[in-house]
C-alpha positions as CSV (number, residue, x, y, z in Angstrom):
1,M,-20.4,9.6,-29.1
2,D,-16.6,9.2,-28.8
3,T,-16.3,12.5,-27.0
4,L,-19.1,11.5,-24.7
5,K,-17.4,8.2,-23.9
6,A,-14.1,10.0,-23.4
7,G,-15.7,12.5,-21.0
8,S,-17.5,9.7,-19.1
9,D,-14.2,7.8,-18.7
10,V,-12.4,10.9,-17.5
11,L,-15.0,11.6,-14.9
12,F,-15.1,7.9,-13.8
13,I,-11.4,7.7,-13.3
14,L,-11.2,11.1,-11.8
15,L,-13.7,10.1,-9.1
16,G,-11.6,7.0,-8.4
17,A,-8.5,9.2,-8.1
18,I,-10.3,11.4,-5.6
19,M,-11.5,8.5,-3.6
20,V,-8.0,7.0,-3.4
21,L,-6.5,10.4,-2.7
22,A,-8.9,10.5,0.3
23,M,-7.5,7.2,1.5
24,H,-4.2,9.0,2.3
25,T,-6.2,10.7,5.0
26,G,-6.9,7.2,6.3
27,F,-3.2,6.3,6.2
28,A,-2.5,9.5,8.2
29,F,-5.1,8.9,10.9
30,L,-4.3,5.2,11.2
31,E,-0.7,6.2,11.9
32,V,-1.7,9.1,14.2
33,G,-3.9,6.7,16.3
34,T,-1.1,4.1,16.6
35,V,2.0,6.1,17.4
36,R,2.6,7.8,20.7
37,K,1.2,11.3,21.1
38,K,4.5,13.1,20.9
39,N,4.8,11.8,17.3
40,Q,1.3,12.5,16.0
41,V,2.1,15.8,14.2
42,N,5.2,14.2,12.5
43,A,2.9,11.5,11.1
44,L,0.5,14.0,9.7
45,V,3.2,16.1,8.0
46,K,5.0,13.1,6.8
47,I,2.1,11.6,4.9
48,I,1.2,14.8,3.0
49,A,4.8,15.7,2.3
50,D,5.4,12.1,1.0
51,F,2.4,12.5,-1.3
52,A,3.8,15.8,-2.7
53,M,7.2,14.2,-3.3
54,S,5.6,11.2,-4.9
55,T,3.7,13.4,-7.4
56,I,7.0,15.0,-8.6
57,A,8.8,11.6,-8.8
58,Y,5.9,9.9,-10.7
59,F,5.2,12.7,-13.1
60,F,8.7,13.2,-14.3
61,I,10.1,9.7,-14.1
62,G,8.0,6.9,-12.7
63,Y,5.0,7.0,-15.0
64,G,7.2,7.0,-18.0
65,I,9.1,3.9,-16.8
66,A,5.8,2.0,-16.2
67,Y,3.9,3.2,-19.2
68,G,6.2,4.9,-21.7
69,I,4.4,8.2,-21.5
70,D,6.3,11.5,-21.4
71,F,4.1,14.5,-20.6
72,M,6.9,16.8,-21.9
73,Q,6.6,15.5,-25.5
74,G,3.8,17.8,-26.6
75,A,0.2,18.9,-26.5
76,S,-1.2,15.6,-27.8
77,T,-0.4,13.8,-24.5
78,L,-2.3,16.6,-22.7
79,T,-5.5,16.9,-24.8
80,D,-6.2,13.5,-26.4
81,K,-9.5,11.9,-25.3
82,N,-10.4,14.9,-23.0
83,G,-7.1,14.6,-21.2
84,Y,-7.7,10.9,-20.2
85,E,-4.0,10.1,-20.0
86,L,-3.5,12.9,-17.5
87,V,-6.3,11.8,-15.2
88,K,-5.1,8.2,-15.6
89,F,-1.8,9.5,-14.3
90,F,-3.5,11.1,-11.3
91,F,-5.4,7.9,-10.5
92,L,-2.3,5.7,-10.7
93,L,-0.3,8.3,-8.8
94,T,-2.5,7.8,-5.8
95,F,-1.5,4.1,-6.0
96,A,2.2,4.9,-6.3
97,A,2.0,7.3,-3.4
98,A,0.6,4.5,-1.3
99,I,4.1,3.0,-1.2
100,P,5.7,5.6,1.0
101,A,2.4,5.9,3.0
102,I,2.7,2.1,3.8
103,V,6.4,2.4,4.6
104,S,5.7,5.4,6.9
105,G,3.7,3.2,9.2
106,G,6.5,0.7,9.6
107,I,9.4,3.1,10.3
108,A,7.3,5.5,12.4
109,E,8.8,7.2,15.6
110,R,12.5,6.9,14.8
111,A,13.1,7.8,11.1
112,R,14.6,11.1,10.1
113,F,12.2,13.2,8.0
114,Y,14.3,14.3,5.0
115,P,16.1,11.0,4.3
116,Q,12.6,9.5,4.2
117,L,11.5,12.1,1.7
118,A,14.6,11.2,-0.4
119,A,13.6,7.5,-0.1
120,T,10.1,8.4,-1.3
121,F,11.4,10.0,-4.4
122,L,13.6,7.0,-5.3
123,L,11.0,4.4,-4.6
124,V,8.2,6.1,-6.5
125,A,10.5,7.1,-9.4
126,L,12.4,3.8,-9.9
127,V,11.5,0.8,-7.7
128,Y,7.7,0.8,-7.7
129,P,7.3,1.6,-11.5
130,L,9.6,-1.3,-12.4
131,F,7.2,-3.9,-11.2
132,E,4.1,-1.8,-12.0
133,G,5.2,-1.7,-15.7
134,I,5.8,-5.5,-15.7
135,A,2.4,-6.4,-14.2
136,W,0.1,-3.8,-15.6
137,N,1.8,-2.8,-18.9
138,G,3.6,-5.9,-20.1
139,R,7.0,-4.4,-19.9
140,F,10.1,-6.5,-20.5
141,G,8.2,-9.4,-22.0
142,I,7.6,-11.2,-18.7
143,Q,3.8,-11.3,-19.0
144,D,4.2,-12.7,-22.5
145,W,6.5,-15.4,-21.2
146,F,4.0,-16.3,-18.5
147,L,1.2,-16.6,-21.2
148,A,3.4,-18.7,-23.5
149,Q,4.5,-21.1,-20.7
150,F,1.4,-21.4,-18.5
151,G,-1.5,-20.1,-20.7
152,A,-2.2,-17.1,-18.5
153,K,-0.7,-13.8,-17.5
154,F,-0.1,-12.7,-13.9
155,H,-3.4,-11.3,-12.7
156,D,-3.5,-8.4,-10.2
157,F,-6.6,-6.4,-10.9
158,A,-6.2,-3.7,-8.3
159,G,-2.8,-4.2,-6.7
160,S,-2.6,-6.8,-4.0
161,V,1.0,-7.4,-5.1
162,V,1.8,-4.4,-7.3
163,V,0.9,-1.9,-4.5
164,H,0.5,-3.6,-1.2
165,A,3.0,-6.5,-1.2
166,V,5.6,-4.2,-2.9
167,G,5.0,-1.5,-0.2
168,G,5.0,-4.0,2.6
169,W,8.3,-5.7,1.6
170,I,10.0,-2.4,1.0
171,A,8.8,-1.4,4.5
172,L,10.3,-4.6,6.0
173,A,13.7,-3.8,4.4
174,A,13.5,-0.2,5.9
175,V,12.5,-1.4,9.3
176,L,15.3,-4.0,9.5
177,L,17.9,-1.4,8.5
178,L,16.5,1.2,11.0
179,G,16.4,-1.2,13.9
180,A,13.9,-1.1,16.8
181,R,12.8,2.0,18.7
182,H,15.0,2.8,21.7
183,G,13.6,1.0,24.7
184,R,11.3,-1.3,22.7
185,Y,13.2,-4.5,23.5
186,G,15.3,-5.0,26.6
187,R,18.6,-6.9,26.7
188,D,16.7,-9.8,28.3
189,G,14.3,-9.9,25.3
190,A,11.4,-8.4,27.2
191,M,9.2,-6.0,25.2
192,A,8.2,-2.6,26.4
193,A,4.6,-1.8,25.6
194,H,4.0,1.2,23.3
195,P,0.1,1.2,23.2
196,P,-1.8,3.2,20.5
197,S,-2.3,6.8,21.5
198,S,-5.9,7.0,20.2
199,I,-8.1,4.1,19.2
200,P,-10.7,6.5,17.9
201,F,-8.2,8.0,15.5
202,L,-7.0,4.5,14.5
203,A,-10.6,3.5,13.8
204,L,-11.3,6.7,11.9
205,G,-8.3,6.0,9.7
206,A,-9.4,2.4,9.0
207,W,-13.0,3.6,8.1
208,I,-11.7,6.2,5.7
209,L,-9.5,3.6,4.0
210,V,-12.4,1.1,3.8
211,V,-14.7,3.6,2.1
212,G,-12.0,4.8,-0.3
213,W,-11.1,1.2,-1.1
214,F,-14.2,0.9,-3.3
215,G,-12.7,3.5,-5.5
216,F,-9.4,1.8,-5.3
217,N,-10.9,-1.5,-6.5
218,V,-13.9,-0.7,-8.7
219,M,-12.3,2.2,-10.5
220,S,-9.3,0.1,-11.4
221,A,-11.4,-0.9,-14.4
222,Q,-10.3,2.6,-15.7
223,A,-13.4,2.9,-18.0
224,V,-17.1,3.2,-17.3
225,E,-18.0,0.3,-19.6
226,A,-15.6,-2.0,-17.7
227,A,-16.9,-1.2,-14.2
228,S,-18.1,-4.4,-12.4
229,G,-20.5,-4.9,-9.5
230,L,-18.7,-8.2,-8.8
231,V,-15.6,-6.2,-7.8
232,A,-17.6,-4.1,-5.4
233,V,-19.4,-7.0,-3.7
234,N,-16.1,-9.1,-3.5
235,S,-14.4,-6.1,-1.9
236,L,-17.3,-5.9,0.7
237,M,-17.2,-9.7,1.4
238,A,-13.4,-9.7,1.8
239,M,-13.6,-6.8,4.2
240,V,-16.2,-8.4,6.5
241,G,-14.3,-11.7,6.4
242,G,-11.2,-9.9,7.6
243,V,-13.1,-8.2,10.4
244,L,-14.7,-11.3,11.7
245,S,-11.6,-13.5,11.6
246,A,-9.5,-10.8,13.2
247,L,-12.2,-10.3,15.9
248,V,-11.9,-14.0,16.8
249,V,-8.2,-14.6,16.4
250,G,-7.3,-11.2,17.9
251,R,-9.6,-11.8,20.9
252,N,-11.7,-8.7,20.4
253,D,-8.7,-6.3,20.3
254,P,-9.9,-3.1,18.6
255,G,-6.7,-2.5,16.8
256,F,-6.8,-6.0,15.3
257,V,-10.5,-5.7,14.4
258,H,-10.0,-2.5,12.4
259,N,-6.8,-3.7,10.7
260,G,-8.6,-7.0,9.9
261,A,-10.9,-5.1,7.6
262,L,-7.9,-3.6,5.8
263,A,-6.2,-7.1,5.6
264,G,-9.2,-8.5,3.8
265,L,-9.3,-5.6,1.4
266,V,-5.6,-5.8,0.7
267,A,-5.9,-9.5,-0.1
268,V,-8.9,-9.2,-2.4
269,C,-7.5,-6.5,-4.7
270,A,-5.8,-9.0,-7.1
271,G,-8.7,-11.3,-7.7
272,S,-11.7,-9.1,-7.0
273,D,-12.8,-9.3,-10.6
274,V,-12.5,-13.0,-11.0
275,M,-13.6,-14.5,-7.6
276,H,-17.0,-15.7,-6.5
277,P,-18.1,-13.7,-3.4
278,L,-17.7,-16.8,-1.3
279,G,-14.1,-17.0,-2.5
280,A,-13.6,-13.3,-1.6
281,L,-15.1,-13.9,1.9
282,T,-12.7,-16.8,2.4
283,T,-9.7,-14.8,1.1
284,G,-10.5,-12.0,3.5
285,A,-11.0,-14.2,6.4
286,I,-7.7,-15.9,5.9
287,A,-6.0,-12.5,5.5
288,G,-7.5,-11.2,8.8
289,A,-6.2,-14.2,10.7
290,L,-2.9,-14.0,8.9
291,F,-2.4,-10.4,9.9
292,V,-3.1,-11.1,13.6
293,W,-0.8,-14.2,13.8
294,T,2.1,-12.6,11.9
295,F,1.9,-9.3,13.7
296,M,2.2,-11.0,17.0
297,L,5.1,-13.2,15.7
298,A,6.9,-10.3,14.2
299,Q,6.6,-8.0,17.3
300,N,7.0,-10.6,20.1
301,K,9.2,-13.4,18.7
302,W,11.1,-12.0,15.8
303,K,11.6,-8.6,17.5
304,I,10.8,-6.7,14.3
305,D,9.6,-3.3,15.4
306,D,7.1,-2.6,12.6
307,V,5.0,0.0,14.4
308,L,1.7,-0.3,12.4
309,G,2.4,-3.9,11.3
310,V,2.6,-2.9,7.6
311,W,4.7,-5.9,6.6
312,P,2.1,-8.4,7.9
313,L,-0.8,-6.2,6.7
314,H,0.4,-5.2,3.3
315,G,3.4,-7.4,2.6
316,L,2.1,-10.8,3.7
317,C,-1.6,-10.2,3.1
318,G,-0.8,-8.7,-0.3
319,A,1.3,-11.7,-1.3
320,W,-1.6,-14.0,-0.1
321,G,-3.9,-12.0,-2.3
322,G,-1.8,-12.6,-5.3
323,I,-1.8,-16.3,-4.7
324,A,-5.5,-16.4,-3.7
325,A,-6.4,-14.9,-7.1
326,G,-5.0,-18.1,-8.6
327,I,-6.9,-20.3,-6.2
328,F,-10.4,-18.7,-5.9
329,G,-10.3,-17.2,-9.4
330,S,-10.4,-20.7,-10.9
331,Q,-13.6,-22.0,-12.3
332,A,-13.2,-25.1,-10.1
333,L,-13.9,-22.9,-7.1
334,G,-16.6,-20.8,-8.6
335,G,-14.4,-18.1,-10.1
336,I,-14.4,-16.6,-13.6
337,G,-11.2,-18.4,-14.7
338,G,-8.4,-17.2,-16.9
339,V,-5.9,-17.4,-14.1
340,S,-3.0,-19.8,-13.3
341,L,-1.9,-20.6,-9.8
342,A,1.7,-21.2,-10.9
343,V,1.8,-17.8,-12.6
344,Q,0.3,-16.1,-9.5
345,V,2.9,-17.6,-7.3
346,L,5.8,-16.7,-9.7
347,G,4.4,-13.2,-10.3
348,T,4.0,-12.7,-6.5
349,L,7.6,-13.9,-5.8
350,L,8.9,-11.5,-8.5
351,G,7.1,-8.6,-6.9
352,V,8.4,-9.5,-3.5
353,T,11.9,-9.8,-4.8
354,I,12.0,-6.5,-6.6
355,A,10.5,-4.8,-3.5
356,T,12.8,-6.3,-1.0
357,V,16.0,-5.7,-3.1
358,G,14.8,-2.2,-4.0
359,G,14.1,-1.4,-0.4
360,L,17.5,-2.7,0.8
361,V,19.3,-0.7,-1.9
362,V,17.4,2.6,-1.4
363,Y,17.5,2.6,2.4
364,G,20.9,1.0,2.5
365,L,22.4,3.8,0.4
366,L,20.7,6.5,2.5
367,K,21.8,4.9,5.7
368,S,25.4,4.8,4.6
369,M,25.4,8.3,3.1
370,V,23.2,10.5,5.4
371,G,21.8,8.2,8.1
372,L,18.2,7.2,8.6
373,R,17.6,7.4,12.4
374,L,17.0,10.1,14.9
375,S,19.4,10.3,17.7
376,E,18.3,8.7,21.0
377,E,17.6,12.1,22.5
378,E,15.5,13.2,19.5
379,E,13.6,10.0,19.6
380,Y,13.0,10.3,23.3
381,Q,11.7,13.9,22.9
382,G,9.6,13.1,19.9
383,A,10.1,12.7,16.2
384,D,8.6,16.2,15.5
385,L,12.2,17.5,16.1
386,S,13.2,16.0,12.8
387,I,11.0,18.5,10.9
388,H,12.4,21.5,12.6
389,K,10.0,21.4,15.6
390,I,6.8,21.5,13.7
391,S,4.6,21.0,16.7
392,A,1.0,20.7,17.9
393,E,1.1,24.4,18.7
394,P,0.9,26.0,15.3
395,R,2.2,29.5,14.7
396,Y,-0.6,30.2,12.2
397,G,-1.9,33.7,12.8
398,D,1.0,34.9,14.9
């Protein structure tokens, strides 16, 4: 029976890993549809190369920092429970690799390719696992302190803060250090339009992410017996709440509508296992509106050239999700309970702080040592130059 359970859990979490792996296709096409046509190939290559670099960084360093597991120790870590620890690594790797995928959308169209690969390694090896270990593995005693002081631990079931807020605030640091794309803002403050190159590609990316998100959230249980239909329905309700509010606040803009779905899903990750579906719907609706408002503020008023709006989408909606878990997860609002609003606020602030400081350090060092930006000429001609002219005309078969 133990072998059967182990095998079932391995298959369960493997299916989740595959679904989240597929989400990286969504990240790629969301970026491809948003950037200008001359930068589409760069976006595709960047996402898959970042995933490869993330795998190396997380296998050899990051997973050990977060969970204390060293796959080089011996055969026991490879074979126990049908290799469950290995497939758990695969599943959590797909979360870790979302960090550079999120950052990629913010720094698109002007970042140099290889410095970004170096940043990916450092972020996935060191910065992301630091907070992951605190939130999901009780590292450094912070969760125990929360429990002793407030009667509850920081709750982030599927990563509103651990993955999305961390990725979004790292991206903000990178965007600020890079500066805006050439020609984006004039000296008089006027903004030059850089419209999405393909709404169909953008929509395709959003749909792939939406479908994969049910693996992201439901499979975060990490065992068959812990799987919850509540998580699935809450994810659905938050998604539609995000769509409808972004539709209204964004005045039918197709980019806002599709990103509204993602905003709702980002926000519900943390509390998807403790909220009532009406709480999830409200959480998603607030997130959809929050994304539209803050995207417009960041681009138009604050002159932050965040190409895909990853700081509003992941950074702010992720932080909202961490706090929302403490609000709508409470029994007073129909939730399951076992959460503390004070802890959710403190835990969210901790994640945001680690992410922002980590992003500033990593990208600041790379900026001072090797530089982050393409030259103005390279940026004008297209970021594909930064990967040795990999172009839309492949040499395959020559």
